[in-house]
C-alpha positions, 0 to 999 in steps of 0.5 A, a space after each residue: 379298910 381297902 378293898 383287896 387288890 384286883 387283876 388289871 382290866 381284861 386280865 383275869 387272875 387270882 385275887 390274893 387276900 392278905 394272910 391267905 397265900 397259898 402254901 408251896 408245894 416245894 417241900 412236898 414235891 421234893 420228897 416225893 421226887 426224892 421217894 421216887 428216885 430212892 424207890 428206882 435205886 431200891 428197886 434196882 438193888 432188889 432185882 439185882 439181889 433176887 438174881 444173886 440171892 442165897 436164901 440160905 442165911 438170915 440176912 437175905 431172908 430179912 433184907 428182902 422182907 424189909 425191902 418189899 414194904 419199903 419200896 410199896 410205901 415210898 412208890 404209893 407215898 410219891 403218888 399220893 403226895 403228887 395227887 396231894 393226898 395227906 396220907 402221902 406225907 405219912 406213907 414217906 415218912 414210914 417207907 423212909 423210916 423202915 429203909 433206915 431200919 433196914 440198913 441198920 438191921 442188915 449192918 447188924 446181921 452182916 457184922 457191918 461188912 454191908 457198910 464197907 463203902 470204900 471197897 464197894 466203890 473200888 470194886 463196882 463204882 455204879 453200885 457203890 455210888 448208888 449204895 451211898 446215895 441211897 441213905 442220903 436220899 433216905 434222910 432227905 425224903 425223912 426230913 422233907 415229910 416231917 416239915 409243916 410246910 408239907 403238911 400245909 401243902 397237902 392239907 391246902 388240896 382240901 380247902 377251896 381257893 375263894 371261899 365264895 361270894 360274901 353274904 349281903 349285909 342283912 341277909 342270912 346265908 342261903 340254905 340251898 339254891 333260889 331265893 329265901 322264902 317269903 315270911 309266913 311262906 313255908 319252904 316246899 317239903 322234899 320227899 
């Protein structure tokens, strides 16, 4: 068996052991960035809806009551993913699912008029484009949060990069600091 590759002399660098490649954070970071974009779009629509809202109809109440937790879940989930906390992927997944539920419930309550993107694009191009982009971002966040590479990346945050120095052959691993006690000598008691 050959020893693992070492960095060139005078050049510090990580040593890669076969089969121990660190997982890439591409899917997790992409999911977090897309969730932040979705949060900004949702926050724009939420603020705009608050200024124009007529709280006399049921669809407005349902929309606002579903958007608040959805926006919070996406924001906190993205922050957790950036911090490499495993719960971040679950929060992103929950926030994206709640976003899709919101679109479905509002479409059912309004008789499908909320999904008339063609008319909205002609009337207000920016709002229509953001309305069209929002479900696409939601599906992308949902898919990226579920991928195994996202879970591996977040789980690798708790594992050390290198397991530590190997224990020499014939010696038991040390239980603390300092050399092991000599045979027949009792270790000091700790109070």
